C-alpha positions in Angstrom: 31.6 -14.2 -2.4 33.2 -17.0 -0.6 32.2 -15.7 2.8 28.7 -15.0 1.6 28.3 -18.6 0.3 29.6 -20.2 3.5 27.0 -17.6 5.0 24.1 -18.8 2.9 25.1 -22.5 3.8 25.1 -21.5 7.6 22.1 -19.5 8.1 19.5 -21.6 5.7 17.9 -18.3 4.6 16.5 -20.7 1.4 17.5 -23.9 0.5 17.4 -26.0 -3.0 14.1 -26.1 -4.5 12.7 -22.7 -2.7 10.8 -20.4 -4.7 12.8 -16.9 -4.0 12.7 -13.3 -5.2 15.8 -11.4 -5.2 14.4 -8.0 -5.5 16.1 -6.0 -8.5 17.8 -9.7 -9.9 15.1 -12.1 -10.1 12.6 -14.5 -9.2 12.4 -18.2 -9.4 13.7 -21.3 -8.1 16.8 -22.2 -6.4 18.4 -25.0 -8.2 22.4 -24.9 -6.9 23.9 -22.9 -4.1 28.0 -22.5 -4.5 30.6 -21.2 -2.5 30.8 -18.3 -5.0 27.6 -18.0 -6.8 23.6 -19.4 -6.4 21.9 -20.5 -9.7 18.4 -19.9 -9.7 15.8 -20.8 -12.7 13.5 -18.0 -13.8 9.6 -19.0 -14.3 10.3 -18.5 -17.9 12.9 -21.4 -17.8 15.9 -19.1 -17.9 18.7 -19.9 -15.4 20.6 -17.2 -14.0 23.6 -17.1 -11.5 23.8 -14.6 -8.9 27.3 -13.9 -7.1 26.4 -14.9 -3.2 27.4 -11.3 -2.2 23.9 -10.1 -3.2 22.4 -12.2 -0.8 24.3 -11.0 2.2 23.1 -7.0 0.9 19.5 -8.0 0.0 16.5 -9.1 1.5 15.4 -12.0 -0.1 11.5 -13.2 -0.2 11.5 -16.8 0.4 7.7 -17.8 -1.0 8.4 -21.3 -0.2 8.4 -20.7 3.8 4.9 -18.8 3.7 2.2 -20.7 5.6 -0.8 -19.6 3.2 -1.4 -17.6 0.2 -3.5 -14.5 0.2 -6.0 -13.3 -2.0 -6.4 -9.4 -2.5 -9.0 -8.5 -5.3 -10.9 -5.0 -5.5 -14.3 -6.1 -7.3 -15.6 -2.8 -8.8 -19.9 -2.3 -9.0 -21.7 -0.1 -10.9 -22.8 3.1 -9.2 -26.4 1.8 -9.6 -26.1 -0.8 -6.9 -28.4 -0.2 -3.7 -26.8 -0.2 -0.2 -28.7 -3.1 0.4 -27.1 -5.1 -2.7 -23.7 -4.2 -1.7 -24.3 -5.3 2.1 -25.9 -8.7 1.0 -22.7 -9.6 -1.4 -20.2 -8.5 1.3 -21.8 -10.5 4.0 -22.5 -13.7 1.6 -18.7 -13.3 0.4 -17.7 -13.3 4.3 -19.8 -15.9 4.9 -18.6 -18.4 2.1 -15.2 -17.5 2.8 -15.8 -18.2 6.5 -17.6 -21.5 6.1 -15.1 -22.9 3.4 -12.4 -25.4 4.8 -10.3 -23.8 1.6 -9.7 -20.5 3.8 -8.1 -20.0 6.7 -10.0 -17.1 9.0 -8.6 -16.7 12.5 -6.8 -14.1 14.9 -3.7 -13.8 12.6 -5.5 -14.4 9.3 -8.3 -12.1 9.0 -11.0 -11.8 6.3 -11.9 -8.4 5.3 -14.9 -8.1 2.7 -15.8 -4.4 2.8 -17.0 -1.1 0.7 -13.5 0.1 0.1 -13.9 3.1 -1.5 -15.8 5.2 -4.1 -13.5 5.6 -7.2 -14.2 7.2 -10.5 -15.8 4.5 -12.5 -17.0 2.0 -9.9 -17.8 1.1 -6.2 -15.0 -0.6 -4.8 -15.2 -3.8 -2.7 -12.1 -5.1 -1.1 -11.9 -9.0 -0.9 -8.8 -9.9 1.1 -8.5 -13.2 2.8 -6.0 -16.3 3.4 -6.3 -19.8 1.3 -5.3 -22.8 3.6 -2.5 -23.9 1.4 0.7 -22.8 0.1 0.5 -24.9 -2.8 0.5 -22.9 -5.9 -1.8 -25.6 -8.3 -4.5 -25.9 -5.2 -4.4 -21.8 -4.5 -5.2 -21.5 -8.3 -8.1 -23.9 -7.9 -9.4 -22.0 -4.7 -9.2 -18.9 -6.1 -11.2 -19.9 -9.2 -13.7 -21.1 -7.1 -13.9 -18.0 -5.1 -14.3 -15.9 -8.6 -17.0 -18.3 -9.7 -18.8 -17.8 -6.2 -18.5 -14.1 -6.5 -19.7 -14.5 -10.2 -23.0 -16.1 -9.5 -23.6 -13.9 -6.4 -23.5 -10.9 -8.5 -25.7 -11.9 -11.1 -28.1 -13.2 -8.3 -28.5 -10.0 -6.6 -29.0 -8.3 -10.0 -25.7 -6.3 -9.8 -23.3 -5.5 -12.3 -19.3 -5.3 -12.5 -18.1 -1.9 -13.0 -15.9 -0.9 -15.9 -13.9 2.4 -16.8 -16.4 5.1 -18.4 -17.0 8.5 -18.7 -20.2 10.6 -19.2 -20.0 13.8 -21.2 -22.5 16.4 -20.9 -22.8 18.7 -23.8 -24.8 22.4 -23.2 -26.5 23.6 -26.4 -26.7 27.6 -26.3 
């Protein structure tokens, strides 16, 4: 633990205030880094002390160090949707994201809005893009703005969101 604690301080894999995920242990904000253990405050405000040897043996996800936050949604549309409606929806959503300063689209951070698959109860559209921020509060606002755009666009194109359903056929003898 002592050697691991020194390595944590020297390697600087994470710092005080960083939001990290220790797979199999916890996720939260680093509050104290000691020589034998590290204190992490979980998002439900519960403190948890992790022995430092865990950090030497486990890959650590440091969310604070990422550049941007990603949106990865699947939007299910009804099978009654026409191909033209779907193309219009995907192109309009692509245009909205590509021209909006709240999103980053370049060679490193690509945007994909595409018909992804034919699911059991829906035609699935993949929406995969990156916001231009790492700030949680701003990310939520941008994500909500995109959700509003999608809802309005689906309504304006006379499309409908799909929901899980089954059709039962009854044969008469």
